[in-house]
Every structure is written in structure tokens, then in C-alpha cells.
N, CA, C and O of each residue as an XYZ file, in Angstrom:
340
protein
N      62.142    177.422   -158.910
C      60.901    178.076   -157.943
C      60.465    176.834   -157.363
O      60.433    175.769   -157.980
N      60.079    177.018   -155.982
C      59.527    176.112   -155.148
C      58.202    175.697   -155.666
O      57.358    176.585   -155.792
N      57.880    174.426   -155.998
C      56.705    174.052   -156.580
C      55.459    174.186   -155.694
O      54.369    174.090   -156.258
N      55.500    174.414   -154.266
C      54.520    174.539   -153.349
C      54.037    175.908   -153.467
O      52.927    176.154   -152.993
N      54.784    176.949   -154.097
C      54.470    178.238   -154.241
C      53.902    178.537   -155.730
O      53.385    179.630   -155.958
N      54.010    177.498   -156.790
C      53.595    177.806   -158.028
C      52.135    177.851   -158.126
O      51.390    177.114   -157.480
N      51.693    178.893   -159.096
C      50.415    179.187   -159.238
C      49.879    177.981   -160.076
O      50.493    177.479   -161.018
N      48.648    177.578   -159.614
C      47.931    176.396   -160.289
C      47.377    176.819   -161.707
O      47.054    177.996   -161.868
N      47.264    176.003   -162.641
C      46.833    176.254   -163.955
C      45.764    175.213   -164.283
O      45.596    174.130   -163.722
N      45.076    175.741   -165.292
C      43.777    174.922   -165.873
C      44.390    173.612   -166.289
O      43.724    172.620   -165.993
N      45.463    173.424   -166.880
C      46.172    172.359   -167.359
C      46.831    171.440   -166.456
O      47.184    170.349   -166.904
N      47.049    171.742   -165.209
C      47.982    171.002   -164.490
C      47.269    169.580   -164.137
O      46.095    169.458   -163.786
N      48.152    168.600   -164.289
C      47.639    167.272   -164.079
C      47.971    166.781   -162.730
O      49.118    166.576   -162.332
N      46.745    166.585   -161.963
C      46.826    166.344   -160.528
C      46.942    164.851   -160.311
O      47.118    164.427   -159.169
N      46.849    164.001   -161.384
C      46.597    162.679   -161.228
C      48.141    161.926   -160.773
O      48.227    160.791   -160.304
N      49.123    162.710   -160.998
C      50.581    162.353   -160.650
C      51.159    162.916   -159.517
O      52.328    162.684   -159.206
N      50.326    163.733   -158.800
C      50.855    164.487   -157.604
C      50.801    163.557   -156.301
O      50.166    162.503   -156.341
N      51.361    163.893   -155.346
C      51.431    163.071   -154.208
C      50.394    163.444   -153.162
O      50.448    162.955   -152.034
N      49.377    164.373   -153.555
C      48.379    164.675   -152.562
C      47.135    164.567   -153.301
O      46.983    165.046   -154.425
N      46.146    163.858   -152.581
C      44.737    163.885   -153.037
C      43.944    165.209   -152.991
O      44.030    165.972   -152.029
N      43.224    165.434   -153.992
C      42.366    166.793   -153.824
C      40.945    166.420   -153.483
O      40.088    167.064   -154.087
N      40.548    165.543   -152.667
C      39.334    165.413   -152.111
C      39.308    165.853   -150.735
O      40.327    165.992   -150.059
N      37.945    166.104   -150.264
C      37.731    166.723   -148.887
C      36.680    165.744   -148.369
O      36.017    164.949   -149.035
N      36.659    165.946   -147.093
C      35.688    165.066   -146.325
C      34.284    165.636   -146.664
O      34.077    166.845   -146.767
N      33.361    164.709   -146.825
C      32.081    164.883   -147.048
C      31.571    165.195   -148.419
O      30.407    165.491   -148.686
N      32.729    165.082   -149.395
C      32.591    165.320   -150.985
C      31.970    164.059   -151.325
O      32.117    163.059   -150.623
N      31.255    164.083   -152.424
C      30.756    163.042   -153.248
C      31.708    162.700   -154.254
O      32.245    163.531   -154.986
N      31.925    161.389   -154.288
C      32.951    160.826   -155.367
C      32.319    159.478   -155.933
O      31.535    158.717   -155.364
N      32.827    159.396   -157.104
C      32.510    158.121   -158.092
C      33.683    157.129   -158.027
O      34.850    157.522   -158.036
N      33.342    155.840   -157.962
C      34.634    154.825   -158.260
C      34.776    154.643   -159.571
O      33.757    154.393   -160.215
N      35.992    154.723   -160.216
C      36.079    154.468   -161.591
C      37.124    153.259   -161.744
O      37.815    152.863   -160.806
N      37.155    152.731   -163.011
C      38.113    151.663   -163.238
C      39.459    152.243   -163.629
O      39.478    153.195   -164.409
N      40.441    151.805   -163.208
C      41.680    152.360   -163.362
C      42.455    151.276   -164.281
O      43.227    150.518   -163.694
N      42.319    151.164   -165.538
C      42.917    150.158   -166.387
C      44.338    150.460   -166.644
O      45.061    149.522   -166.980
N      44.812    151.588   -166.536
C      46.245    151.984   -166.735
C      47.131    151.325   -165.524
O      48.349    151.380   -165.690
N      46.754    150.838   -164.580
C      47.401    150.391   -163.343
C      46.944    148.997   -163.070
O      46.020    148.789   -162.283
N      47.642    147.917   -163.775
C      47.129    146.602   -163.774
C      47.018    145.969   -162.148
O      46.153    145.167   -161.795
N      48.008    146.481   -161.337
C      47.886    145.969   -159.940
C      46.444    146.481   -159.426
O      45.628    145.623   -159.090
N      46.138    147.692   -159.361
C      44.986    148.191   -158.843
C      43.824    147.709   -159.554
O      42.827    147.397   -158.903
N      43.835    147.606   -160.890
C      42.661    147.091   -161.702
C      42.326    145.669   -161.268
O      41.188    145.424   -160.867
N      43.257    144.724   -161.325
C      43.074    143.399   -160.777
C      42.586    143.264   -159.434
O      41.612    142.560   -159.171
N      43.220    143.906   -158.588
C      42.598    144.062   -156.999
C      41.277    144.499   -156.938
O      40.540    143.828   -156.215
N      40.797    145.448   -157.512
C      39.466    145.874   -157.487
C      38.593    145.213   -158.128
O      37.442    145.247   -157.694
N      38.861    144.502   -159.221
C      38.019    143.720   -159.980
C      37.729    142.399   -159.287
O      36.631    141.854   -159.397
N      38.701    141.902   -158.590
C      38.602    140.658   -157.910
C      37.627    140.854   -156.664
O      36.568    140.256   -156.475
N      38.212    141.815   -155.864
C      37.615    142.190   -154.426
C      36.364    142.982   -154.383
O      35.425    142.704   -153.636
N      36.383    144.055   -155.270
C      35.456    145.132   -154.939
C      34.731    145.356   -156.266
O      34.294    146.495   -156.429
N      34.545    144.536   -157.166
C      33.956    144.946   -158.534
C      32.545    145.455   -158.336
O      32.065    146.185   -159.204
N      31.880    145.149   -157.324
C      30.425    145.546   -157.097
C      30.482    147.097   -156.715
O      29.406    147.694   -156.751
N      31.492    147.728   -156.394
C      31.442    149.058   -156.145
C      31.944    150.128   -157.217
O      31.840    151.348   -157.090
N      32.560    149.385   -158.397
C      32.911    150.291   -159.542
C      31.730    150.950   -160.217
O      30.804    150.236   -160.603
N      31.694    152.260   -160.388
C      30.597    152.992   -160.897
C      29.692    153.555   -159.869
O      28.817    154.387   -160.109
N      29.976    153.016   -158.634
C      29.103    153.564   -157.562
C      29.663    154.999   -156.913
O      30.846    155.340   -156.928
N      28.616    155.728   -156.368
C      29.107    156.969   -155.747
C      29.037    156.650   -154.135
O      28.289    155.838   -153.590
N      29.996    157.487   -153.531
C      30.145    157.426   -151.994
C      30.528    158.786   -151.503
O      30.805    159.727   -152.246
N      30.523    158.818   -150.231
C      31.069    159.901   -149.514
C      32.471    159.832   -148.923
O      32.782    158.827   -148.284
N      33.336    160.824   -149.090
C      34.582    160.857   -148.481
C      34.547    160.932   -147.065
O      33.897    161.845   -146.555
N      35.186    160.056   -146.300
C      35.171    160.067   -144.705
C      36.324    160.611   -144.121
O      36.324    161.276   -143.085
N      37.594    160.237   -144.992
C      38.870    160.614   -144.516
C      39.907    160.627   -145.733
O      39.836    159.796   -146.638
N      40.841    161.598   -145.690
C      41.755    161.708   -146.691
C      43.102    161.668   -145.885
O      43.369    162.408   -144.938
N      43.951    160.635   -146.436
C      45.517    160.551   -145.872
C      46.388    160.403   -147.004
O      46.502    159.319   -147.576
N      47.051    161.506   -147.383
C      47.910    161.314   -148.717
C      47.061    160.989   -149.990
O      46.132    161.706   -150.361
N      47.448    159.873   -150.614
C      46.910    159.403   -151.746
C      45.692    158.320   -151.366
O      45.038    157.751   -152.241
N      45.509    158.143   -150.111
C      44.515    157.016   -149.639
C      43.350    157.870   -149.064
O      43.459    158.812   -148.278
N      42.190    157.347   -149.620
C      40.827    158.109   -149.433
C      39.838    157.070   -148.916
O      39.489    156.133   -149.635
N      39.371    157.236   -147.632
C      38.431    156.391   -147.072
C      37.006    156.896   -147.626
O      36.649    158.059   -147.434
N      36.183    155.940   -148.345
C      35.033    156.388   -148.885
C      33.877    155.245   -148.440
O      34.007    154.033   -148.614
N      32.776    155.879   -147.857
C      31.460    155.290   -147.504
C      30.630    155.073   -148.727
O      30.147    156.042   -149.314
N      30.431    153.788   -149.159
C      29.463    153.386   -150.011
C      28.395    152.475   -149.544
O      28.699    151.316   -149.261
N      27.217    152.871   -149.440
C      26.187    152.046   -148.741
C      26.491    151.803   -147.292
O      26.587    152.768   -146.534
N      26.650    150.575   -146.860
C      27.043    150.124   -145.480
C      28.279    149.980   -145.239
O      28.621    149.812   -144.069
N      29.279    150.012   -146.307
C      30.666    149.774   -146.008
C      31.586    151.030   -146.378
O      31.306    151.930   -147.169
N      32.770    150.876   -145.605
C      33.706    151.840   -145.807
C      34.978    151.222   -146.521
O      35.463    150.187   -146.066
N      35.511    151.823   -147.603
C      36.438    151.258   -148.373
C      37.690    152.148   -148.650
O      37.466    153.280   -149.079
N      38.831    151.809   -148.476
C      40.037    152.565   -148.753
C      40.417    152.464   -150.205
O      40.742    151.377   -150.681
N      40.381    153.711   -151.016
C      40.910    153.742   -152.347
C      41.981    154.660   -152.614
O      42.096    155.730   -152.018
N      42.768    154.253   -153.505
C      43.721    155.304   -153.976
C      43.194    156.447   -154.670
O      42.278    156.180   -155.447
N      43.540    157.655   -154.586
C      42.824    158.794   -155.146
C      42.691    158.531   -156.691
O      41.645    158.866   -157.246
N      43.611    158.000   -157.343
C      43.428    157.905   -158.726
C      42.094    156.897   -159.140
O      41.679    156.977   -160.297
N      41.547    156.118   -158.351
C      40.446    155.467   -158.449
C      39.119    156.160   -158.318
O      38.094    155.568   -158.657
N      39.084    157.406   -157.837
C      38.060    158.209   -157.663
C      37.962    159.425   -158.618
O      38.973    159.894   -159.141
N      36.650    159.956   -158.847
C      36.451    161.181   -159.718
C      35.390    161.988   -158.765
O      34.445    161.402   -158.238
N      35.601    163.194   -158.617
C      34.622    164.189   -157.989
C      33.384    164.237   -158.733
O      33.406    164.299   -159.962
N      32.345    164.214   -158.097
C      30.955    164.304   -158.553
C      30.322    165.588   -157.931
O      30.262    165.807   -156.721
N      29.890    166.349   -158.848
C      29.262    167.743   -158.410
C      28.012    167.513   -157.722
O      27.357    168.464   -157.296
């Protein structure tokens, strides 16, 4: 069965898919990704001040998500973000 035609389930794991499920103007929160050492160390060193903060999605390109937090725009991997209602 073609995976693009498959019906979504409540238990689908979107974290391993190749497409981010965020849309422009949605509010997201930056989370720590401890299970990926490369991302964790990079964020901890360069952008630790934004972990836990909320921002607005400006652009989505695959797994890369441009988020505006305060006066700065930062590119995140989709797994570093969680949607905020």
C-alpha cells in the first residue's frame, strides 16, 4: 500500500517522518532533544537561551523550521519543537 494514501492513526509516530507537521504562524515551544547528541550539544552551546521559550513559525522546509523568538529568527529541526495550543 502506498504510504501517502494510508489513513492516519492516533498512534502514528510523526517524529520519524520526513515532513514537519508545523504550519506558518503556529506557536511552538523549543524543547531539549537529549536523544540526539549532535543537536543537543549544538543547541546547548549556541542557543541555550531559547530552550523552553515559545516562538512563531515563519517558514517550513522539510524538517527545517524557521522560528521567530523575540527579535531573532532561528532554524530548528522539527524534532526540537512542540506545538503549543
